[in-house]
VEXKE-613074 format. One line per 8 residues: number of its first residue (from 1); their letters; for each residue x, y, z of N, C-alpha, C. Coordinates in steps of 0.1 Angstrom, whole numbers, padded with zeros to 4 digits. Each point is the difference from the previous one (the first is absolute). Layout:
# residues N
NUM = a = X Y Z X Y Z X Y Z; ...
# end
This chain:
# residues 82
1 = mlevrffr = -0103 0082 -0989 -0013 -0009 0005 0001 -0013 -0011; -0005 -0010 0010 0007 -0014 0000 -0016 -0003 -0015; 0005 -0009 -0006 -0010 0000 -0012 -0001 -0015 0002; -0011 0001 0009 -0005 -0017 0002 -0008 -0003 -0014; 0005 -0016 -0002 -0003 -0009 -0016 -0011 -0015 0007; -0010 -0003 -0012 -0002 -0007 0007 0002 -0019 -0013; -0005 -0006 0008 0005 -0014 -0013 -0007 -0009 0011; -0004 -0017 -0012 -0008 -0008 0011 0009 -0013 -0002
9 = drgghria = -0002 -0001 0009 0010 -0016 0001 -0012 -0011 -0006; 0008 -0012 0002 -0007 -0015 -0010 -0016 0003 0005; 0000 0004 0017 -0004 -0003 0004 -0020 0013 -0008; 0005 0008 -0005 -0013 0011 0002 0002 0005 0005; 0013 0003 0011 0001 0011 0007 0003 0012 -0004; -0002 0011 0007 0010 0012 -0004 -0001 0005 0009; 0023 0000 -0006 0008 0004 0014 0013 0012 -0006; -0006 0006 0012 0007 0015 -0002 0016 -0001 -0006
17 = yadeghgp = 0005 0010 0000 0015 -0007 -0004 0004 0020 -0012; 0017 0003 0014 0005 0008 -0014 0015 0003 0002; 0002 0003 -0008 0007 -0001 -0008 0015 0011 0001; 0009 0009 0003 0009 0012 0003 0012 -0010 -0004; 0003 0014 -0008 0021 0002 -0006 -0004 -0008 -0003; 0018 0003 -0005 0006 -0010 -0016 0008 -0007 0006; 0008 -0010 -0002 0011 -0013 0003 -0006 -0009 0000; 0009 -0004 0006 0001 -0014 0006 -0015 -0008 0011
25 = llvfpsww = -0005 -0006 -0008 -0011 -0002 0009 -0003 0000 0011; -0003 0001 0003 -0006 -0007 0021 -0013 0001 0002; -0007 -0016 0003 -0010 0003 0004 -0007 -0004 0014; -0003 0005 0006 -0006 0000 0014 -0017 -0004 0002; 0009 -0017 0004 -0020 -0006 0007 -0002 0012 0012; -0017 -0002 -0002 -0008 0007 0013 0011 -0001 0006; -0011 0010 0014 0002 -0006 0017 -0013 -0004 -0007; 0000 -0003 0021 -0014 -0007 0005 -0009 -0001 -0006
33 = vshlerda = -0004 0019 0006 -0009 0005 -0002 0005 0013 -0009; 0001 -0002 -0017 0005 0013 0000 -0012 0005 -0014; 0008 0013 -0001 -0016 0010 -0008 0014 0011 -0004; 0005 0001 -0015 0006 0004 -0007 -0003 0016 0005; -0018 0008 -0005 0000 0016 0003 0008 0002 0021; -0005 -0008 0003 -0003 0003 0020 0017 0000 0002; 0014 -0009 -0008 0015 -0002 0003 0003 0010 -0003; -0007 0006 -0018 0009 0011 -0005 -0009 0013 0006
41 = ddpayrrf = -0007 -0001 0019 -0004 0014 0002 0013 0001 0011; 0006 -0012 0007 0009 0001 0006 0010 0008 -0008; 0010 0012 0013 0012 0004 -0005 0015 -0019 -0008; -0009 -0004 0014 0017 -0004 0001 0000 -0011 -0013; -0013 -0004 -0006 -0002 -0018 -0010 0005 0017 -0013; -0010 0008 0005 0007 0013 -0015 0013 -0001 -0005; 0009 0001 0019 0015 0005 -0005 0010 -0015 -0006; -0010 -0010 0009 0014 -0015 -0005 -0003 -0001 -0016
49 = faalaahf = -0018 -0003 0002 0005 0000 -0021 -0001 0013 -0010; 0002 0009 0007 0004 0010 -0015 0015 -0005 0000; 0009 0001 0010 0012 -0009 -0001 0005 -0008 -0005; -0010 -0012 -0001 0004 -0011 0000 -0008 0001 -0016; -0010 0007 -0009 -0001 0009 -0007 0010 0009 -0013; 0009 0005 0007 0014 0010 -0006 0007 -0009 -0008; 0000 -0016 0003 0008 -0006 -0001 0000 -0017 -0010; -0016 0002 0003 -0008 -0012 0002 -0013 -0002 -0010
57 = rvvrydrq = -0006 -0012 -0010 -0008 0002 0003 -0014 -0010 0014; -0006 0009 0003 -0005 -0006 0009 -0016 0001 0001; 0002 -0011 -0001 -0015 -0011 0001 -0006 -0005 0009; -0013 0009 0002 -0008 -0007 0022 -0011 -0003 -0008; -0006 -0007 0006 -0015 -0008 0001 -0009 -0002 0005; -0013 -0002 0009 -0006 0000 0005 -0007 -0018 0000; -0001 0002 0011 -0005 -0017 0016 -0014 0000 -0013; -0008 -0003 -0005 -0010 -0001 0002 -0002 -0013 0005
65 = pksvclvs = -0011 0001 0015 -0015 0006 -0004 0007 0019 0011; 0011 0004 0005 0001 0005 0010 0009 0011 -0010; -0005 0010 -0011 0006 0011 -0008 -0014 0011 0000; 0007 0003 -0013 -0011 0010 -0012 -0011 -0008 -0001; 0004 -0011 -0004 -0008 0000 -0010 -0012 -0007 0009; 0005 0004 0011 -0017 -0007 0008 -0013 0003 -0005; 0001 0011 0008 -0010 0008 -0007 -0011 -0009 -0019; 0008 -0004 -0012 -0009 0000 -0009 0003 -0020 0002
73 = crasslna = 0009 -0003 0005 0005 -0013 0000 -0010 -0020 0007; 0001 -0001 -0002 -0015 -0011 0003 0012 -0003 0015; -0014 -0008 0007 0003 -0001 0012 0004 -0012 0004; 0013 -0004 0009 0015 -0009 -0002 0001 -0009 0007; -0003 -0007 0012 0006 -0005 0012 0013 -0004 0003; 0000 0001 0010 0015 -0002 0004 0010 -0006 -0008; -0001 -0015 0000 0007 -0005 -0006 0006 0005 -0019; -0010 0001 -0002 -0003 0005 -0009 0015 0014 -0004
81 = af = 0000 0001 0011 0006 0015 -0004 0019 -0007 0008; 0003 -0009 -0004 0011 -0011 0000 0001 -0003 -0013
# end
């Protein structure tokens, strides 16, 4: 099961992230519409990231406001998302 954690960016927005595996660091930027928990429900995503996490430390995060944190994050404009 994917463990989702949170941090606050400089603007105070709550951002969801996942940190899996050990080894050299790989950071994956968020997708156009990202949601860590929904990605984890997809078997293809799970296999892909599990294979990477077997050899690397893989960090993924959601792009605010389209993320796990959406329910608890403040509303923001499309311009703020970039």
